[in-house]
N, C-alpha and C positions, 0 to 999 in steps of 0.2 A: 544514517545509516546507507549509503549511496555515495559511487561514485560524481563529480562535477560533471564528467561527460564533452563537450566538442559544441561549448557556447548552447547546447538545446534546452537549457530548461537555465540559464544565467538568467534571466528578466524576475521569472518564477522565482528562483530559489533567495534573489534579495527581498521579493514584494513576502515570501511566505515564512521564510525562516531568519533571513539575516536582518529585515526591521523589525520582523515584531520580538524579538529578542534583545535587537536592542535597545529600543521603545522599551520593556516593559523591565530591561535589566534584570533577566534570566539566565540565570549557568545551565550552561549550554554544551550538550555533544556532538561534533561533527565526527563520522565513521566515512570512510571513502578515500578513490585513488585516483590522481587526474587533475588536480586542482593546484591549478594554476598562482601564480604569486599573486596576482589581485586580490584572487579571489581569496586568497589564504589569508590577505591585508585586509578584506572583508570581514572577513571574518573574526580575527585579531579585534579588529577595531569594533564590533560589534558586540565582545566576549563572548562569542562562541572558542571552544578549545575542540582542537584539531589535533584527532588519535591520531588518525591514518588507515589504513589498514584493516579489516579486521576479518578475521574466519568465520565463515555460517554457524560453525557449532558457537561460535563466542557471542551469537546476535540475539538469544537469550537474557544470556547473563550483563550486553549491555542494555536489553531497554528495563529489566531490573534493576540498576540502578537508576531510572528518573524515573518522575512524574507521569510524562505524558510523552509519544512522539509524532510527530510532524510528516504527513505522505505527499511530496511534490514530483506527482508524474513527468518523464521526459516529454515532451511536449510532439517530436514522431510517434510517441506509443498512445498518447489521449490524443490525436488526427488519425492516428492512418489504424491505431485495432482500437476504437471507440469500445467501452467498456471492459478493455481486458486492462486491469489492475496490475501493477508490479505485484511480485509473491510479500514482498514486505509489506501490505495490509495485512496479507493473510497472518503471516511469521507474526504481526506484534499484535490483531485481536486471541491468537495463540498463545501467544507467552501475557498475557492477561495488563496489556496498558493500553491508556485513551488516546486515543487518534484520533486527529485533527487532520482532515486531506484539503488540497490543495483541490481546483475542479478535474475533476472526468468524468462520463457518461456512464454511469452504471445500466447498460439498455438491457443487463441480463438477469436484473436483479438478486446479482450474488450477495450483496449485504441490505442493511433497514437501515438508510443513514438518518441521522438525527436518532437515532436508536444504539445501533450498533460503533457506530463514532460519529462524527461531526462533519462535515462537507466546511470550507470556506473558500466563500467564490471572490476575496480580495483580502488584502491582507490589512482592509481593516476588522473585516471578523475574523479574519483568523488570528489578529490582539484580541478582539473581547471573550470569545471560545477556550484562548488559554489560560485569561484572566479566569473565566467560569470554570475551568477543569481545575487550577490550579489550587482557586481560591473555596472551592465546595467539593468534601471530598465526597461527600455519600452520590453528586451527579456526577462526579470521578471512577466513582467505583459501577453507578448503576451503566456507565457506556460500560464497562469492564464485563460485565456480568452478562448484558446482551450481545457482547463481539464474542466470548467465549461459547454460547449458547448457538448464533449461529455456528461461527467453525465445527462444534459437535455437531449441529446438527443437517449441516449442508458441505462442510468442509474437511472432513478429514483423507486421510490417506484411503480409508476401506469406498468413501465416499469415489473417487478417481477410478478408483479397480472395477470396482462398479457401471459407473463411465463406459468404459474402457470399455470392458465384455459388451456394454451393450450396446457398443457401439461393432465393435467387431461380427454380433449375433447378429446387428443388420446388416455388415457386411456380405455375409455368408449366408443369412437368407435370401439378399437381394441376388448375390451369385447363383445360387441353386435354382431360383426361382427362374436367372434371365434363361438358366445351363436348361434346366427343362423348359423354359417356353421355346428353345431354338431349337431342340433338340423334335418336339410333338409340330413343329412348323417341317422341319425337316420330314416327318415321316409322311 
């Protein structure tokens, strides 16, 4: 689930999605927009079904219809915003689907790689992980359980609201301290 973009992850989509799906003969679906004709041809050749745009409200249904999902971050995000995955990682884990991700740097330690989801550092490792998740229901279930646990314990809307209020309190306290210091200095 994601847009093709402007060639910022073409190589990664081929390495981590198109080629593994083709090589493993998987039944897979892609949702998104801005897929150029050559990309659509590559998807079709690999056996990937292209279903176009999907409403955010329908994303959980799409995840529920599949046994695993692949996360492939865009190069500009991966390089320019290290440690920031897309919202799709959070959505997938919250929907209870095993997730395998192309590399990105989890500098914030948002998740537990190898426990909540799997990192594939290259196309070969993506194939291995896909095979393992699809062949072992208990392994897939352990990823689902762990991913949901992390989402529920660290990444709910309530967590984000609490963090926002914490930041606002820090700003207010800092502003009050600075304002008070300025007044005392002028006295």
